[in-house]
N, C-alpha and C positions, 0 to 999 in steps of 0.2 A: 558327093558330099551334100549338095543342096537338092531338095526335091521341090519341084514346082509343077503346078498344073496350068493348063491353058487358061488365059484370062482375056476374055473378049476377043478371041481369035488369035491372040499373040502366041508364038511358040513358047514352050517351057524353057527354063534355063538349061536343062540338060540337052534339049534339042538344039538350042542355040550354040551350046558348047560343041556338040558334035558337028554342026554345020560349019562352025568357024575353025574346026580342027584344034580346039583347045585341049591341052593335056591336063590330066588331073594331078600329075606329079610335077611340082614346081622345080625339082632338081634337074629336070630334062630341058628346062627353058631358061638358059642363062641370060637371054636378052630381055627377060621381064624385069621390071623395076622391083627392087628389094625393099621391103619395109624395115626401117631400123628404129632402135630406141631413140627417142627425142634427144638431140644434142650429141649423139654418138654415131659411129659407123657400124655398131654391133647389130647384126640382123636379128629380127624377131623370128622365133620359131612358130610353127603352126600351133603348138601348145600355148605359147605366149599370147598369140592372137586370140585363141579360143578363150583363155582366161580373161583377157581384156573384154571380149564380147560378153562373157557371162557377167562380169562386173558391171558393164554398162547396162545390160539387160536388167540386172537387179536394181540399179539406180533408177531406171525408167519405171520399173514396176512399183518401187517405193514412192516415187514422185506421183505416179498415176493414182496409187492407193490413197495418198494424202489428199490429192485433188478431189477424188471421189468422196472421201470422208467429209471434207468441207462442204461439198455440194449437197450431200445427203443431210448434213446438219442444217444447212440453210433451208432445205425443203421441209425438214421436220418442223423448223421454226415457223415457216409459212403455213403449214398444215395446222399447227397449234393455234396460230393467229386466226385462221379461218374458222376453226372449231369454236374458238372463244366468241367470235362474232355471231356465228349461227346459234349458239346456245343462249345468247342474251335476249 
């Protein structure tokens, strides 16, 4: 599911999973903790978790884009101020 590369000599996620004997199918590991909907005992499916991850990713991207736009706007203002000073 996840693809990882070596980072500063650390093993990849897939290598760590193989070495730890982790299964890729959660149904075969009843001793693992199950994630449930907040306030309920209803388990989340992989699809539910994937949708939540996509929504969180979109929120992060939107927040990051807004931060970048504010930063760029500030830089444009500083450039304009510097241009005005040098043209005087």
